[in-house]
C-alpha positions as CSV (number, residue, x, y, z in Angstrom):
1,M,60.1,71.0,7.1
2,P,59.7,67.1,6.9
3,V,56.5,66.0,5.3
4,S,54.5,64.2,8.5
5,T,54.1,60.2,7.1
6,Q,50.6,60.4,9.6
7,P,48.2,61.1,6.9
8,S,49.8,58.4,4.7
9,I,49.8,55.9,7.1
10,H,46.0,56.7,7.7
11,A,45.0,56.2,4.3
12,A,46.9,53.1,3.6
13,R,44.8,51.7,6.7
14,A,41.9,53.1,5.5
15,H,42.4,50.9,1.8
16,E,42.9,48.5,3.6
17,G,40.0,48.3,5.6
18,A,37.9,48.9,2.5
19,A,39.7,46.3,0.2
20,R,39.1,43.3,3.1
21,P,35.0,42.3,3.5
22,A,33.5,42.3,6.7
23,G,33.5,39.3,8.6
24,P,30.3,38.0,10.2
25,D,31.3,40.0,13.6
26,K,31.3,43.2,11.4
27,G,27.4,42.6,10.2
28,G,28.5,41.5,6.7
29,A,27.4,38.8,5.2
30,G,30.7,37.2,4.7
31,P,32.6,35.3,1.9
32,A,30.6,33.1,-0.4
33,T,31.6,29.7,-0.1
34,G,29.3,28.2,-3.4
35,R,27.9,26.3,-1.1
36,P,24.2,26.3,0.3
37,A,23.5,27.8,3.6
38,G,22.9,24.5,5.7
39,P,19.7,23.9,7.6
40,D,21.4,25.9,11.0
41,A,21.8,28.6,9.0
42,G,17.8,28.9,8.0
43,G,18.8,27.3,4.3
44,A,16.8,24.3,3.3
45,G,19.6,22.5,2.6
46,P,20.4,20.5,-0.4
47,A,17.6,18.2,-2.0
48,T,18.2,14.7,-2.1
49,G,15.9,14.1,-4.6
50,R,14.1,10.6,-2.8
51,P,11.0,10.8,-1.5
52,A,10.7,9.7,2.3
53,G,10.0,6.8,2.8
54,P,6.6,4.5,3.5
55,N,4.9,6.3,6.5
56,P,3.6,3.5,9.2
57,T,0.7,5.6,9.6
58,D,0.0,5.3,5.8
59,L,0.1,1.4,6.0
60,L,-1.8,0.8,8.9
61,K,-4.6,3.1,6.9
62,G,-4.0,0.7,4.5
63,L,-4.6,-2.3,6.2
64,R,-7.6,-1.3,7.8
65,P,-10.0,-2.6,5.2
66,L,-8.6,-6.1,5.9
67,L,-9.0,-5.4,9.5
68,L,-12.4,-4.3,8.8
69,D,-13.3,-7.1,6.4
70,V,-11.8,-10.0,8.4
71,G,-12.3,-8.9,12.3
72,V,-16.0,-7.3,11.9
73,P,-17.3,-10.6,10.5
74,L,-15.4,-12.9,13.0
75,G,-16.4,-10.6,16.0
76,S,-20.1,-10.4,14.8
77,F,-20.6,-14.1,14.7
78,Y,-19.9,-14.7,18.0
79,V,-21.4,-12.1,19.4
80,L,-24.7,-13.3,17.3
81,R,-23.8,-16.5,18.8
82,D,-23.0,-16.5,22.1
83,G,-24.7,-13.2,22.8
84,F,-27.9,-13.6,21.4
85,G,-28.1,-17.1,21.0
86,L,-28.7,-17.3,17.1
87,S,-28.3,-20.6,15.4
88,L,-25.2,-21.0,14.1
89,W,-25.9,-20.6,9.9
90,L,-28.0,-17.6,11.3
91,S,-24.6,-16.3,12.8
92,L,-22.9,-16.9,10.2
93,A,-25.1,-15.1,7.4
94,L,-25.7,-12.0,9.3
95,S,-22.2,-12.1,9.9
96,S,-21.4,-11.4,6.4
97,V,-24.0,-8.2,5.7
98,G,-20.8,-5.9,6.9
99,P,-18.5,-7.0,4.2
100,A,-21.4,-6.6,1.7
101,I,-22.4,-3.3,3.0
102,R,-18.4,-1.9,2.6
103,A,-18.3,-3.1,-0.6
104,V,-21.6,-1.3,-1.6
105,G,-19.9,1.9,0.0
106,G,-16.9,1.7,-1.7
107,I,-18.4,1.4,-4.9
108,A,-20.5,4.8,-4.2
109,A,-18.1,6.6,-3.1
110,D,-15.3,5.8,-5.2
111,R,-17.9,6.5,-8.0
112,K,-15.9,4.0,-10.3
113,L,-16.4,0.5,-10.7
114,N,-14.3,-1.3,-8.5
115,V,-13.7,-4.8,-9.6
116,L,-12.5,-6.6,-6.5
117,A,-15.3,-4.8,-4.4
118,V,-17.8,-6.2,-7.0
119,L,-16.7,-9.6,-6.8
120,M,-16.9,-9.1,-3.0
121,L,-20.2,-8.0,-2.9
122,A,-21.7,-11.0,-5.5
123,V,-20.2,-13.7,-3.9
124,N,-21.6,-12.7,-0.5
125,V,-25.0,-11.9,-1.2
126,A,-24.7,-15.2,-3.3
127,G,-23.9,-17.0,0.0
128,I,-26.1,-15.2,2.1
129,V,-29.2,-16.5,0.1
130,V,-27.7,-19.6,-0.4
131,S,-27.4,-20.2,3.8
132,F,-30.8,-19.1,4.3
133,L,-32.0,-21.7,1.6
134,T,-30.6,-24.9,2.8
135,G,-29.5,-23.7,6.8
136,D,-26.3,-25.5,6.4
137,P,-23.2,-24.0,8.4
138,R,-20.6,-25.7,5.9
139,A,-22.2,-24.3,3.1
140,M,-22.0,-20.9,4.3
141,I,-18.2,-21.5,5.5
142,A,-17.6,-23.1,2.2
143,K,-19.2,-19.9,0.2
144,D,-16.3,-17.8,2.1
145,S,-13.5,-19.8,0.2
146,L,-15.7,-19.2,-3.3
147,V,-14.5,-15.1,-2.1
148,S,-10.8,-16.4,-2.6
149,S,-11.5,-18.5,-5.3
150,V,-13.4,-15.9,-7.2
151,I,-11.2,-13.3,-6.5
152,A,-8.1,-15.7,-7.3
153,F,-9.0,-16.6,-11.0
154,A,-10.3,-12.8,-11.8
155,I,-6.2,-11.8,-10.9
156,L,-4.9,-15.1,-12.3
157,G,-7.0,-14.1,-15.5
158,S,-5.8,-10.9,-15.7
159,V,-2.2,-12.1,-15.8
160,A,-3.2,-14.5,-19.2
161,T,-4.9,-11.6,-20.6
162,R,-1.6,-9.0,-19.6
163,R,-3.6,-6.4,-17.9
164,P,-2.3,-7.5,-14.0
165,L,-5.1,-6.7,-11.6
166,M,-2.6,-6.7,-9.1
167,S,-0.7,-3.8,-10.2
168,A,-3.4,-1.1,-9.3
169,G,-2.5,-1.6,-5.3
170,L,1.3,-1.6,-5.8
171,K,1.3,1.4,-7.6
172,P,0.5,3.8,-5.0
173,F,3.1,2.1,-2.6
174,I,5.7,2.0,-4.9
175,T,5.5,5.2,-6.5
176,R,4.4,6.8,-3.1
177,G,1.9,9.5,-4.8
178,T,4.9,11.9,-6.4
179,P,4.2,12.8,-10.1
180,E,8.5,11.8,-10.8
181,R,7.6,7.8,-9.5
182,T,4.4,8.0,-10.5
183,A,5.8,8.8,-14.4
184,A,8.4,6.7,-14.6
185,W,6.2,3.6,-13.4
186,D,3.9,4.9,-16.7
187,R,6.8,4.8,-18.6
188,L,8.1,1.6,-17.4
189,S,4.8,-0.3,-17.6
190,A,4.4,0.7,-21.7
191,S,7.8,0.5,-22.6
192,C,9.9,-2.0,-20.8
193,A,9.3,-5.7,-20.8
194,R,11.3,-6.7,-17.9
195,F,9.2,-4.2,-15.7
196,R,5.8,-6.0,-17.5
197,R,7.1,-9.4,-16.0
198,F,8.0,-8.5,-12.7
199,E,4.0,-7.1,-12.9
200,M,2.7,-10.3,-13.9
201,L,4.9,-11.6,-11.6
202,F,3.1,-9.8,-8.7
203,S,0.2,-10.6,-9.6
204,A,0.6,-14.9,-10.5
205,I,1.7,-14.8,-6.7
206,W,-1.5,-13.2,-5.1
207,G,-3.5,-15.0,-7.3
208,A,-2.0,-18.3,-6.5
209,A,-1.6,-17.5,-2.4
210,L,-5.9,-16.9,-2.7
211,L,-6.3,-20.0,-4.9
212,A,-4.6,-22.2,-2.2
213,D,-6.7,-20.5,0.7
214,C,-9.7,-21.4,-1.2
215,V,-9.0,-25.2,-1.7
216,A,-7.4,-25.1,2.0
217,R,-11.0,-23.7,3.0
218,L,-13.3,-25.7,1.0
219,A,-11.5,-28.8,2.4
220,G,-11.9,-27.7,6.1
221,A,-15.6,-27.2,6.0
222,Y,-16.3,-30.3,5.0
223,T,-13.9,-32.5,7.4
224,L,-13.5,-30.1,10.4
225,P,-15.8,-29.4,13.1
226,V,-17.8,-26.2,12.2
227,T,-16.9,-24.3,15.2
228,T,-13.2,-24.9,14.6
229,M,-13.4,-23.7,10.9
230,V,-15.1,-20.4,12.1
231,W,-11.7,-19.1,13.6
232,L,-9.6,-21.2,11.5
233,S,-10.4,-19.7,8.0
234,T,-9.4,-16.4,8.8
235,V,-6.3,-17.8,9.9
236,L,-5.7,-19.4,6.4
237,T,-7.2,-16.2,5.0
238,L,-4.1,-14.1,7.1
239,G,-2.0,-16.9,5.9
240,A,-2.4,-16.1,2.2
241,V,-2.1,-12.5,2.7
242,G,1.2,-13.1,4.3
243,V,2.1,-15.3,1.9
244,G,1.1,-12.9,-0.9
245,I,3.0,-10.3,1.3
246,V,6.0,-11.8,1.6
247,A,6.4,-13.9,-1.9
248,G,5.1,-10.9,-3.7
249,G,8.1,-8.8,-2.4
250,T,10.6,-11.3,-5.0
251,A,8.7,-9.3,-7.6
252,S,7.9,-5.5,-5.7
253,R,11.5,-5.3,-5.1
254,P,12.6,-4.8,-8.2
255,I,9.8,-3.1,-9.3
256,E,10.8,-0.3,-6.8
257,K,14.4,-0.1,-7.7
258,M,13.6,0.3,-11.5
259,V,11.3,3.1,-10.7
260,E,13.6,4.7,-8.7
261,A,16.4,4.5,-11.5
262,E,13.7,5.6,-13.9
263,A,12.6,8.5,-11.9
264,A,16.5,9.6,-10.8
265,A,17.5,9.2,-14.8
266,S,14.7,11.3,-15.9
């Protein structure tokens, strides 16, 4: 009797089915491709190693102290002079109280000496005392230019001593708080002469911009009408800040590229 081939066919088919991995439609995991699952499969995707760019919200938070120190005194001046009918010099004097309180509050909150806050406090307190003693509104406006001059000379002095003051403000913006970039900054600042030169240049640019603001406002205080200088001094200050940001980019951009390269290499 001939041997039936049917069992052999069934065995061959069973062997073939066992050797072939189940596809996704059979409930199997599918063949491994060696690539991580994409985001649509629930995987996290490959890491790029680059931190997210600056958040506009963070930028606004960084500018908030400047807006408060400039906007509040200017608005207070007009409210006190036009709303409450106070004299010109008294309105100017009282409008300086806000920045002085902010400086004290900053020192108390940080629990450490903030050089710029101390300079702002000292100059504002001195200006308020002088304004009450002299009653001269032009002297009060000239006092505002001393804020720029003291800070400018402090920044330029830090460059001369090779301890650039503006690096403290630039570093968080460049490193974005990531440990890798922060460590890269510290290594470059300690050992790279080119990096240090750009640090010095950044502070020198800001020091020069603030010093120019001082000279312009001091000249305007004694040559232009007082009511004009009340708003023009603010415009000059904002202009100096704008120059510092734009011109400072010639130093901050190379610094950022060097930090990125150092962090990627580590």
